[in-house]
C-alpha distance (Angstrom), angle and dihedral (degrees) to the residues before:
residue distance angle dihedral
X1 . . .
X2 3.81 . .
X3 3.84 114.0 .
X4 3.82 113.7 -117.9
X5 3.77 134.4 -167.1
X6 3.86 117.7 -79.0
X7 3.77 110.7 -85.1
X8 3.77 93.7 17.4
X9 3.76 118.9 122.6
X10 3.82 109.6 -104.4
X11 3.79 115.3 -133.3
X12 3.80 113.0 -118.1
X13 3.81 112.4 -96.0
X14 3.79 117.6 -99.5
X15 3.82 112.3 -103.9
X16 3.82 88.0 -120.3
X17 3.81 90.0 55.5
X18 3.81 91.2 51.3
X19 3.81 90.3 52.9
X20 3.84 97.6 40.9
X21 3.81 97.9 49.5
X22 3.87 98.5 62.1
X23 3.82 91.6 39.9
X24 3.80 89.7 53.9
X25 3.81 92.8 48.6
X26 3.80 89.5 50.4
X27 3.84 92.8 50.9
X28 3.82 90.1 47.1
X29 3.81 90.4 50.2
X30 3.81 88.5 -133.3
X31 3.81 117.5 115.8
X32 3.83 90.9 -175.3
X33 3.80 94.9 57.2
X34 3.79 111.8 120.9
X35 3.80 113.2 -141.8
X36 3.81 111.0 -156.1
X37 3.81 126.2 -177.2
X38 3.81 116.2 -145.6
X39 3.80 143.3 127.8
X40 3.82 94.8 -94.0
X41 3.82 95.6 68.1
X42 2.92 158.6 139.6
X43 3.82 98.6 66.0
X44 3.77 143.7 98.2
X45 3.79 116.3 -111.1
X46 3.78 113.4 179.8
X47 3.80 109.1 -70.6
X48 3.80 91.6 -7.4
X49 3.77 132.9 81.5
X50 3.79 113.6 -154.6
X51 3.80 115.1 -153.3
X52 3.83 129.7 178.6
X53 3.81 113.9 -102.7
X54 3.85 114.7 -101.3
X55 3.76 116.8 -86.0
X56 3.79 118.1 -99.8
X57 3.80 89.6 -117.8
X58 3.79 109.7 42.9
X59 3.78 101.0 -152.5
X60 3.80 119.4 172.8
X61 3.82 89.4 -101.6
X62 3.83 92.1 50.5
X63 3.80 91.4 48.5
X64 3.81 91.9 49.8
X65 3.80 91.5 48.1
X66 3.83 93.1 49.6
X67 3.80 91.2 48.2
X68 3.80 90.6 45.3
X69 3.79 93.2 53.4
X70 3.80 90.5 49.3
X71 3.83 93.7 44.8
X72 3.77 91.6 49.7
X73 3.80 93.3 55.4
X74 3.81 91.5 41.0
X75 3.81 91.3 56.0
X76 3.78 90.5 47.7
X77 3.81 88.1 52.7
X78 3.79 93.1 47.9
X79 3.82 100.4 46.3
X80 3.80 105.4 25.2
X81 3.80 126.3 91.6
X82 3.83 109.1 -165.8
X83 3.83 93.7 -159.0
X84 3.81 93.7 56.0
X85 3.77 89.2 44.0
X86 3.83 93.5 51.9
X87 3.81 92.5 46.1
X88 3.82 92.9 60.3
X89 3.82 99.4 31.2
X90 3.85 112.2 128.8
X91 3.78 122.2 -122.0
X92 3.81 97.9 -136.4
X93 3.79 121.6 85.0
X94 3.81 97.8 -129.4
X95 3.80 94.3 44.5
X96 3.81 90.9 46.2
X97 3.82 91.9 51.5
X98 3.79 91.0 52.0
X99 3.81 91.3 44.2
X100 3.81 91.1 54.1
X101 3.81 92.4 47.2
X102 3.81 93.2 51.3
X103 3.80 92.7 47.9
X104 3.79 89.6 50.3
X105 3.80 89.5 49.9
X106 3.83 90.4 51.3
X107 3.81 93.7 52.3
X108 3.81 93.4 46.0
X109 3.78 92.9 47.8
X110 3.81 93.8 52.1
X111 3.80 91.1 58.7
X112 3.80 100.0 32.2
X113 3.80 97.7 53.7
X114 3.83 92.7 59.5
X115 3.82 100.7 36.6
X116 3.80 117.1 54.0
X117 3.80 94.9 -166.2
X118 3.80 92.0 50.8
X119 3.81 89.6 50.1
X120 3.81 91.3 54.2
X121 3.83 92.5 46.8
X122 3.80 93.4 47.2
X123 3.81 90.1 48.5
X124 3.80 89.9 57.4
X125 3.82 91.3 49.2
X126 3.81 90.7 49.3
X127 3.80 92.7 51.8
X128 3.79 89.8 50.1
X129 3.82 90.8 50.3
X130 3.80 92.5 49.6
X131 3.79 91.3 51.2
X132 3.80 93.9 47.2
X133 3.82 93.8 45.8
X134 3.80 92.0 60.4
X135 3.80 92.5 -136.7
X136 3.81 91.3 123.7
X137 3.77 92.1 53.1
X138 3.81 96.1 45.1
X139 3.80 129.2 65.7
X140 3.79 116.8 -58.6
X141 3.80 92.6 -137.6
X142 3.80 105.5 73.7
X143 3.79 131.3 96.8
X144 3.84 91.2 -103.0
X145 3.80 89.9 55.6
X146 3.81 91.6 49.1
X147 3.82 90.9 49.9
X148 3.80 92.4 52.6
X149 3.83 91.9 44.8
X150 3.79 91.9 52.2
X151 3.82 92.7 47.4
X152 3.81 89.6 50.3
X153 3.82 89.9 50.4
X154 3.83 92.9 49.6
X155 3.82 92.7 48.1
X156 3.79 90.0 48.4
X157 3.82 92.7 51.0
X158 3.81 96.9 41.9
X159 3.80 102.1 41.1
X160 3.81 105.1 10.7
X161 3.82 88.4 -115.9
X162 3.80 104.8 166.5
X163 3.80 118.8 -126.0
X164 3.83 109.3 -106.6
X165 3.78 112.4 -105.3
X166 3.82 93.1 -118.2
X167 3.84 90.5 52.3
X168 3.80 96.8 48.9
X169 3.86 95.3 93.6
X170 3.80 88.8 52.4
X171 3.82 92.1 47.5
X172 3.83 93.8 47.2
X173 3.80 91.0 47.6
X174 3.82 91.4 59.3
X175 3.83 103.7 27.3
X176 3.84 98.3 86.3
X177 3.81 91.9 46.7
X178 3.81 94.1 46.8
X179 3.81 94.8 44.8
X180 3.80 90.2 49.6
X181 3.77 96.5 43.9
X182 3.84 95.1 41.1
X183 3.80 97.9 40.3
X184 3.82 91.0 123.6
X185 3.79 104.4 28.6
X186 3.84 101.3 42.3
X187 3.83 96.5 62.3
X188 3.80 89.4 51.9
X189 3.80 89.8 51.6
X190 3.78 93.3 49.7
X191 3.80 92.4 48.6
X192 3.81 95.9 67.9
X193 3.85 112.1 42.1
X194 3.83 92.9 135.5
X195 3.82 93.5 55.9
X196 3.84 108.8 65.8
X197 3.79 93.6 -172.2
X198 3.83 93.2 52.2
X199 3.80 90.1 42.6
X200 3.83 90.9 53.2
X201 3.80 90.7 49.4
X202 3.80 90.8 49.2
X203 3.79 88.5 52.0
X204 3.80 89.0 63.2
X205 3.80 90.0 63.3
X206 3.82 89.2 49.5
X207 3.80 91.7 50.8
X208 3.80 92.0 48.1
X209 3.81 90.9 49.6
X210 3.82 88.4 54.0
X211 3.83 92.0 51.5
X212 3.80 96.2 -103.8
X213 3.78 98.3 111.0
X214 3.80 91.3 112.9
X215 3.83 89.1 63.5
X216 3.81 95.0 57.2
X217 3.78 124.2 109.5
X218 3.80 121.4 -113.2
X219 3.83 112.9 -84.4
X220 3.84 108.8 -80.0
X221 3.80 116.3 -113.9
X222 3.77 119.0 -101.5
X223 3.85 111.7 -93.0
X224 3.77 113.2 -92.0
X225 3.83 122.2 -143.3
X226 3.81 87.4 -96.1
X227 3.80 88.7 55.6
X228 3.78 97.2 40.7
X229 3.81 115.6 166.6
X230 3.80 114.9 -98.2
X231 3.78 117.8 -89.0
X232 3.74 133.4 -161.7
X233 3.82 89.5 -89.6
X234 3.77 93.4 47.7
X235 3.84 117.4 53.8
X236 3.79 117.9 -135.8
X237 3.80 97.2 -116.9
X238 3.78 132.9 105.2
X239 3.79 122.7 -150.9
X240 3.84 109.2 -64.3
X241 3.80 91.6 -119.5
X242 3.81 88.7 77.6
X243 3.78 90.3 71.0
X244 3.77 92.2 67.5
X245 3.80 91.1 55.2
X246 3.80 96.3 48.3
X247 3.79 97.9 89.4
X248 3.80 92.1 46.4
X249 3.80 96.2 46.2
X250 3.82 113.8 116.7
X251 3.78 114.0 -103.9
X252 3.81 117.3 -112.4
X253 3.77 115.8 -100.2
X254 3.79 118.4 -95.8
X255 3.78 114.2 -104.4
X256 3.75 111.5 -105.2
X257 3.78 120.7 -122.6
X258 3.82 115.7 -101.6
X259 3.79 110.3 -92.0
X260 3.78 118.9 -132.2
X261 3.78 111.5 -130.0
X262 3.78 127.4 -146.7
X263 3.81 89.7 -102.2
X264 3.78 92.5 60.7
X265 3.75 125.0 76.9
X266 3.82 109.4 -135.0
X267 3.76 122.0 -130.0
X268 3.76 111.8 -89.2
X269 3.76 123.7 -129.2
X270 3.81 126.3 -134.8
X271 3.78 125.2 -114.8
X272 3.77 92.3 -145.8
X273 3.82 124.2 56.6
X274 3.79 108.9 -68.1
X275 3.77 92.7 -125.0
X276 3.81 93.3 62.5
X277 3.82 107.9 94.0
X278 3.75 114.4 -125.5
X279 3.80 124.8 -147.5
X280 3.82 115.2 -70.8
X281 3.77 91.3 -109.1
X282 3.77 95.6 46.7
X283 3.75 98.4 45.0
X284 3.75 94.5 45.3
X285 3.77 100.0 -121.1
X286 3.79 91.3 148.4
X287 3.78 118.7 106.9
X288 3.74 94.7 -109.9
X289 3.80 93.3 53.4
X290 3.81 94.4 45.4
X291 3.77 91.4 53.7
X292 3.80 92.1 57.3
X293 3.83 111.6 113.2
X294 3.77 91.5 -130.6
X295 3.81 91.7 61.5
X296 3.78 126.1 -141.3
X297 3.82 117.3 1.6
X298 3.79 119.2 -148.8
X299 3.80 130.3 -169.4
X300 3.78 114.6 -70.4
X301 3.82 120.4 -108.9
X302 3.79 97.7 -156.4
X303 3.77 135.9 -49.5
X304 3.79 94.1 -127.3
X305 3.80 98.1 51.1
X306 3.81 97.7 92.4
X307 3.82 92.3 162.3
X308 3.81 95.5 57.0
X309 3.82 110.5 126.6
X310 3.81 94.1 -135.5
X311 3.79 97.0 50.4
X312 3.81 93.4 106.1
X313 3.78 99.7 20.2
X314 3.79 118.1 107.6
X315 3.77 134.8 -162.9
X316 3.80 113.4 -161.8
X317 3.80 93.0 -150.6
X318 3.80 137.0 -14.5
X319 3.81 93.4 -166.1
X320 3.83 93.9 106.4
X321 3.83 99.1 38.6
X322 3.81 118.5 118.7
X323 3.79 137.0 -152.5
X324 3.79 106.2 -173.6
X325 3.76 139.2 174.8
X326 3.78 112.4 -123.9
X327 3.80 90.0 -117.6
X328 3.84 88.9 62.4
X329 3.79 91.9 63.4
X330 3.80 99.9 54.4
X331 3.77 140.7 28.4
X332 3.79 123.3 -116.8
X333 3.81 94.8 -97.0
X334 3.80 93.6 51.4
X335 3.79 94.4 46.1
X336 3.80 90.8 48.6
X337 3.82 92.1 50.2
X338 3.81 91.9 48.6
X339 3.80 91.0 48.0
X340 3.81 90.2 51.2
X341 3.81 88.5 53.6
X342 3.79 90.6 50.0
X343 3.82 91.1 49.7
X344 3.81 91.2 50.2
X345 3.81 90.5 51.7
X346 3.80 91.0 45.7
X347 3.79 89.5 65.5
X348 3.81 87.2 61.1
X349 3.83 93.5 50.2
X350 3.81 110.4 129.0
X351 3.80 111.1 -95.3
X352 3.80 92.1 -127.1
X353 3.81 90.4 66.5
X354 3.82 93.1 55.4
X355 3.82 90.8 45.3
X356 3.78 92.1 51.1
X357 3.80 90.7 47.6
X358 3.82 90.4 54.6
X359 3.77 89.6 47.4
X360 3.80 90.6 51.8
X361 3.79 90.2 49.1
X362 3.84 92.7 51.9
X363 3.81 89.0 46.5
X364 3.80 93.5 52.9
X365 3.81 94.4 43.6
X366 3.79 90.8 50.4
X367 3.79 90.4 56.4
X368 3.79 91.1 54.1
X369 3.81 97.4 53.1
X370 3.75 122.9 103.0
X371 3.79 120.6 -98.7
X372 3.83 136.0 -156.6
X373 3.80 138.3 -126.9
X374 3.84 109.5 -141.1
X375 3.81 137.0 -158.9
X376 3.79 94.4 34.7
X377 3.82 128.5 153.6
X378 3.79 93.1 -128.2
X379 3.74 139.8 21.8
X380 3.80 129.5 66.1
X381 3.81 119.8 -11.9
X382 3.79 110.5 -101.5
X383 3.87 103.9 -121.4
X384 3.78 90.3 -155.9
X385 3.82 89.8 64.6
X386 3.87 97.7 46.6
X387 3.81 91.1 101.0
X388 3.81 88.3 68.8
X389 3.80 90.1 63.8
X390 3.80 88.3 65.7
X391 3.78 99.6 37.2
X392 3.82 97.2 40.0
X393 3.81 111.4 19.0
X394 3.82 92.0 174.9
X395 3.85 93.7 58.5
X396 3.79 114.5 99.5
X397 3.77 118.3 -104.8
X398 3.78 118.5 -100.9
X399 3.78 118.4 -130.5
X400 3.79 134.2 -170.5
X401 3.79 134.8 -158.9
X402 3.77 128.7 -153.3
X403 3.81 117.5 -117.1
X404 3.76 133.4 -169.3
X405 3.81 117.2 -113.7
X406 3.77 109.9 -134.5
X407 3.79 110.4 -121.5
X408 3.74 111.4 162.3
X409 3.76 119.9 -133.7
X410 3.81 101.1 -101.7
X411 3.80 139.5 -165.0
X412 3.79 124.5 -169.4
X413 3.83 125.0 -160.0
X414 3.80 120.4 -161.7
X415 3.83 109.3 -158.2
X416 3.80 109.1 -163.6
X417 3.79 126.5 -161.7
X418 3.83 107.0 -128.1
X419 3.82 95.9 -176.8
X420 3.80 123.7 137.3
X421 3.80 94.6 -101.6
X422 3.82 89.1 63.5
X423 3.79 92.3 66.0
X424 3.75 118.9 124.1
X425 3.78 122.4 8.2
X426 3.83 97.5 5.9
X427 3.82 96.5 57.1
X428 3.79 92.0 39.9
X429 3.80 93.2 56.9
X430 3.80 91.0 40.4
X431 3.81 89.8 55.8
X432 3.82 92.7 46.7
X433 3.80 93.4 49.2
X434 3.81 94.0 44.8
X435 3.80 89.7 49.9
X436 3.81 91.8 50.1
X437 3.80 93.5 46.3
X438 3.80 92.6 49.5
X439 3.80 90.4 54.9
X440 3.79 93.3 44.8
X441 3.78 96.3 48.4
X442 3.79 92.8 44.3
X443 3.81 90.4 57.1
X444 3.78 87.3 54.1
X445 3.79 94.2 51.0
X446 3.82 94.8 -106.5
X447 3.80 113.6 133.6
X448 3.82 114.8 -132.9
X449 3.77 130.8 -159.6
X450 3.84 122.4 -166.8
X451 3.80 117.9 -159.9
X452 3.81 133.9 172.5
X453 3.79 133.3 -161.6
X454 3.81 133.4 -157.9
X455 3.81 138.0 124.4
X456 3.79 131.9 -91.4
X457 3.79 93.7 -122.2
X458 3.82 141.7 9.0
X459 3.81 119.6 -89.4
X460 3.78 97.5 -2.0
X461 3.76 125.5 -39.4
X462 3.79 132.3 -165.6
X463 3.81 91.1 -11.8
X464 3.78 91.1 58.6
X465 3.81 91.4 48.1
X466 3.82 88.8 52.5
X467 3.80 89.5 50.9
X468 3.81 92.3 51.2
X469 3.80 90.7 47.3
X470 3.82 88.8 52.8
X471 3.80 91.2 56.4
X472 3.83 98.6 -92.1
X473 3.85 96.7 -88.8
X474 3.80 117.2 -154.6
X475 3.81 122.7 -92.2
X476 3.81 94.9 7.7
X477 3.79 95.8 169.7
X478 3.78 122.3 -138.8
X479 3.83 109.9 11.9
X480 3.77 105.2 -174.4
X481 3.78 137.9 79.2
X482 3.79 108.9 -107.8
X483 3.78 122.0 -148.2
X484 3.79 122.7 -158.2
X485 3.81 119.0 -168.5
X486 3.80 124.7 -157.9
X487 3.79 106.6 -154.0
X488 3.81 94.7 170.4
X489 3.77 131.6 1.5
X490 3.78 121.1 -142.4
X491 3.82 91.3 -112.2
X492 3.81 95.5 49.4
X493 3.79 117.9 95.1
X494 3.79 115.8 -121.7
X495 3.82 93.8 -119.4
X496 3.81 89.9 58.1
X497 3.81 94.1 46.9
X498 3.80 99.2 39.2
X499 3.80 93.9 95.5
X500 3.81 92.2 51.9
X501 3.81 91.4 56.1
X502 3.79 89.0 67.8
X503 3.81 88.8 71.4
X504 3.83 87.9 76.2
X505 3.80 86.5 78.3
X506 3.82 95.1 60.7
X507 3.80 105.7 109.6
X508 3.79 98.7 -163.9
X509 3.83 91.2 66.3
X510 3.80 93.2 62.2
X511 3.78 114.3 92.4
X512 3.84 131.8 122.9
X513 3.81 128.3 -11.3
X514 3.83 132.1 -137.2
X515 3.82 98.6 -171.7
X516 3.79 99.2 178.0
X517 3.79 96.1 57.6
X518 3.81 91.9 40.8
X519 3.78 90.7 54.0
X520 3.80 90.7 47.8
X521 3.85 90.3 50.0
X522 3.80 92.7 50.3
X523 3.82 91.0 46.2
X524 3.80 91.3 51.8
X525 3.80 90.9 51.9
X526 3.79 90.7 50.4
X527 3.80 96.6 48.1
X528 3.81 89.5 53.8
X529 3.83 89.1 62.1
X530 3.81 123.0 96.6
X531 3.80 97.4 -138.5
X532 3.79 116.6 120.4
X533 3.75 94.2 -131.7
X534 3.81 126.6 40.4
X535 3.82 125.8 -169.7
X536 3.82 125.5 -173.0
X537 3.80 119.3 -168.4
X538 3.82 119.6 -172.4
X539 3.80 122.6 -159.6
X540 3.81 115.4 -167.4
X541 3.78 141.0 147.9
X542 3.79 102.0 -152.2
X543 3.77 151.6 -0.3
X544 3.83 125.9 -65.5
X545 3.78 110.0 -71.4
X546 3.78 134.0 -173.6
X547 3.78 116.9 137.2
X548 3.81 95.1 -156.7
X549 3.83 91.6 57.0
X550 3.80 95.9 39.5
X551 3.79 93.9 51.1
X552 3.83 94.8 50.0
X553 3.81 99.7 44.6
X554 3.80 138.5 53.4
X555 3.79 116.9 -72.1
X556 3.81 116.5 -79.8
X557 3.82 92.0 17.6
X558 3.82 97.6 143.4
X559 3.81 94.1 33.8
X560 3.83 92.4 53.4
X561 3.80 91.8 49.4
X562 3.82 91.3 51.9
X563 3.83 90.5 51.6
X564 3.81 91.8 49.6
X565 3.81 92.8 48.8
X566 3.82 91.0 50.0
X567 3.82 93.1 48.3
X568 3.82 91.2 48.5
X569 3.84 93.5 50.0
X570 3.80 92.9 45.7
X571 3.80 92.6 46.5
X572 3.83 93.9 50.9
X573 3.81 92.1 48.9
X574 3.80 93.6 -158.3
X575 3.79 90.3 120.0
X576 3.82 123.8 36.5
X577 3.78 107.4 -130.7
X578 3.80 127.7 -156.1
X579 3.79 132.9 164.6
X580 3.79 140.1 -162.3
X581 3.80 119.3 -158.0
X582 3.80 119.5 -157.2
X583 3.80 104.6 -147.8
X584 3.80 87.6 -24.2
X585 3.82 128.2 102.4
X586 3.81 100.2 -125.3
X587 3.81 90.1 169.5
X588 3.81 85.8 85.7
X589 3.82 87.5 67.3
X590 3.82 110.0 25.4
X591 3.80 129.1 52.1
X592 3.83 92.3 -146.3
X593 3.78 106.2 43.2
X594 3.75 145.0 128.6
X595 3.83 128.3 -160.0
X596 3.80 119.1 -150.8
X597 3.78 124.2 -161.1
X598 3.79 95.3 -154.8
X599 3.78 133.1 40.5
X600 3.80 87.3 -132.9
X601 3.81 87.8 72.2
X602 3.82 93.5 55.0
X603 3.81 97.6 92.0
X604 3.81 96.0 50.8
X605 3.81 90.6 43.7
X606 3.82 93.1 53.1
X607 3.76 93.9 47.0
X608 3.80 95.0 43.9
X609 3.82 90.6 49.4
X610 3.82 91.2 52.6
X611 3.81 92.1 45.4
X612 3.79 89.3 53.1
X613 3.79 91.0 50.4
X614 3.80 93.2 48.9
X615 3.81 94.0 45.1
X616 3.80 112.6 109.9
X617 3.81 91.6 -115.3
X618 3.77 90.5 52.5
X619 3.75 95.6 51.2
X620 3.71 125.5 96.1
């Protein structure tokens, strides 16, 4: 019923309300639950469940939606323990959103797989939620889309709830990636739906596999006798009032990184790009060096550079790393076919991107033209002032002198994330925009380099096998074989490199991503150039991710290294750094950054970022 003012006559409850309220209490297994109908529902609020009032016209669809909203909250009430949930809840926003979605999927599945009517009602409520969230109308490549796709996959596996027809493209977009990435952790999650504590612990493995381990809470303490686990005689539910405080409870503190003591020798960073293999003796590929607990040792930068980003970052071995030209990864026929595909898609590129590219070109060319000093006592006669010779013969002549406009010799590097989550529309538009920018900047005399980064295999590779053969020492550092791809060097003309850019569309190259090392590698290439001005633009859709490395090192290992590399580059100022995040808030990492919610915004974002860098106020 709808609450009214004290003393006012309450309207009689709708017959549907009278029937729905007791059915909801029965499904929630809570006879004391108060079911209230009002405009602020649906939600749980302590001992009360707030539901929207029935629609004026109770069609079959409206009835199913109303029952689905009530059933969904009732199942949450029946199977959810807020204390267990809060104890394992992650600290980071993205991890917490995914954690909430998986817990909701668990509760729904427990009720829906045994009750056919509940399954139908919940399916209607889920379709309504998907439509209202906008995730089906937006790009299928953001973190929100991945969260919904994983929740759909879990509900499908746990309760055989079919994926709604309108959500099938979203589900199919993410299913191969999720099944590949969660091949080990997802079965463990699906094996314990009845045990919320075990399910929450299994979620941590899922979050780590998706690169969100740095957003997890510290491990919860073991239960004390006062907090003994529930038994058959003691139900696993706290007083309902706790539910109302859940959203306002303070988040657990983030786990601090492990501190290196004076007795430990920190990992040593390389002087050369990390992807370049050193000699077997220097990079420690021998059996004795691999078996060392500290992992791979690389050449020391300097003892006095305490702020260097690689001072405590380790790489177990660089023996299997690759730096390849794009032509090395495909034959002529394949590269030509991929380039033809890219050209066909380029004709569909939004007109605003081409217009902005022309605007950027005019802007850059205008800065390179010669200028004039006016009102001088000597030089060339100013033709604009010749009329004064006739009107005022006594006035002195006005002269002008030509001056050079300072436009620093510039090189731009585009560093592109080639990880698996970039497959499809994101990498296609990234390739189109990189191709267009390379042509535009070349016409303006600005050299452009296009680089990509990925790994040779999923979740490790030969490096991980070497680590296992060495006895799996603790804290080995990076445990995967990185692959860096040079699509276009700064000294290569666009027309000669255009065919190589088609390789960006090859899906089988896209695997994991070690962003910190890739950024360091691109920075090292730039600093070796002679240009006066150096610009590095990173395009990525997520955080560093490699399950082999994340599972064998302290939490947040790759994420922390990326942050330290960014801070070091920005502090030195030798290279101007900018970043664009596709469905990913890169502003948490980079000082100059923009996050876009849709891949359709990528072209304008890239061009606007470059225009801001080249603007006089943005120069150095």
